N, C-alpha and C positions, 0 to 999 in steps of 0.2 A: 894515895885518900881520893873519894867519892868526889867530883866534881859538884860544885854547890850552886843553885841560884839563885838571881842578881835581878832589883827593880833596877831601872830608876826611875827618879822621880826628876819631873822639869823643876827652874830654878820660880821660884811663887813670884804670881803677876806677868813672867814674860806671856805672850802669847808663842802660840806652835800650831801645828795642824791639826785637827781635830780626829782622833782615833788615834794617832802615835803611843805606840808605845814602847818602850827598851827596855831588851830584858837580854834574859843566856845564863851564861855558865863558867865559870874559874873554878881549873886543879892547879892539885901542886901533888910533883910527884917527885921524891927526892933533884933534882935541880932542874927537872921544869915543870914550865910555866904550861898551863890550854886558855885560855877562851875562848872564847861566842855567843858572839856579840849580833843578834838582832832584835831585826825594823822592823815592827811591821804594822801594815796598816795600809789607807790610801796614799800610798810615794811622789801619789802626781804632783805635788803639793811643793815635796824637801830635795834643794836640789842635789842630788847627788854627782857627784863629779868622773865624768868619765873615765873608764880603765887606756890605762899609763899604757903603749906600750912592751916598755921600761922604766919600771918599778924603777925607783930609785931613795936614796935620802936627800928628804928638803924642808927646808925651817922654814915654819909661819904656818903646819896646817892644819891649824885648829882659827884662821882667820875664813875655811871651808865646813862646811864638814864631818869631824872626824871624830872616828872614836878612840878616846883615849884610857892607860893604866899605870894608873902610878902604882912603884912600889917603895917600901920605906919599911928600912932593918927596926925592929921593936931597941927601943932606946941610944937610936944614934935620931937627927939629924937627918942626916943624912936620907936624898931621894932618885928616885929617878920619876921619868916622865914617859912616858907611848906613846909615840899617835901617829894613829893608822888611820890612813886615805881611801874612802873605798875603791882610787884609783890609783891606786896599787904599790903609791908615797911613805915615805915611812920618816919615822927618827924613834930618837928616846936619846933625856937626857941628860947630866945628872948636875945633880942640884946641894953641894954642901947644908943647906940649910934651909930655911924658910925664902921663896925667890931669890937666895942669895948662889950665887958660883954656879951656875950654867954656862953647864959645859958641851958639845958628843958626846956619846958617852959612847969611846976608839973601844972598848970592849964587845964591842958588836957591831960586827962590821957588815952585817947584812940583817933584815929580819923582814920573811918570805913570811904569805899567808895564804890565803886563799877570800876572793869575796863571788858571797854566788846573790842573785838579782833578778827579781820577778815585780810587780806589776805592785804587787802588795809584801810584799820583803824583803829583803837585802838583808844579807848574813855575811859578816868577815868570822874565821876561824887561823889562829893563828897557834904555831905550838913552837915554843925557842925555851934554851939553856942558860937561864938563870944564872947556871952554878959561874962564870969567869965573876959574874957583877955583884957577887951577895957573898958572903960568908959563909961555908959551910954551917947549915944543921938551922939556923937561924932564921927563925918564925918573921912573914911581911903582916906589919902596918900595908895593907894595900885600900883603894877608895879607884871605880870605876867610874865612869862620866861619858860625858856624851857634847858634841854643840853639834845641833841641826841649825842647819840655810837653810832658809826657801824659800819659793821658784824667785818672790817679791823682794829678795835681797834680806830681812828679817832669823836675827840669829836667834835659835833658845836653849840655855845649858840647863843640861842633864846628868843628877849623878845618885850612889847612892842615899845622899845628906846631904844638908843645905844649913850648912852652920854657921854662918858667916848675916849680916844687913847686902850680902851682893853674890849673887855667882868667885867661886875660887873656887878647881880644886884642888889648890897649893895645902891647903891647914889642912895640917895633919890630927884637930879633930875629924874631918871625915872620910881618911882613911878609918875603913867603921867596918872593914870586913882582914879576919885576919885569919890567917894562914901558916898552920904550921909544917916545921919541918920535918 
């Protein structure tokens, strides 16, 4: 499958650095999923965690600048949340249904990805095997999101769509991009 481009939108009414844009591409080929995030603009107001010497699985990455991917199987309430920090830390959680049954996904013991940085762009590129968690040849409902922390401590929430009255990346009606098998 050819990569599908995406553009994230800030939650209405939240403050965010002027001129900031978040987009990228996602592709699925059999059991391999590839994603590239691009955060562009004047990043001097964005709090970007420093690169970790030893990236590892960590909890609560969404409390800082964090890029996120949600995968749900069509016709199932279960889904996975992938958290990717520009520092290199990561985590994958499995949920049995909306915000319930959260646990770390043991089938994914490592999640390497590449981060590029310059004054006007932050890129994060990952490629991983989803065959360990997704049954063979099932379409995936996908949500792509980001939490952006500013240097003054503010936060903005970005997603493909914001279907609710407050930022909530877990809502299934926000899994707006279908990736066929």
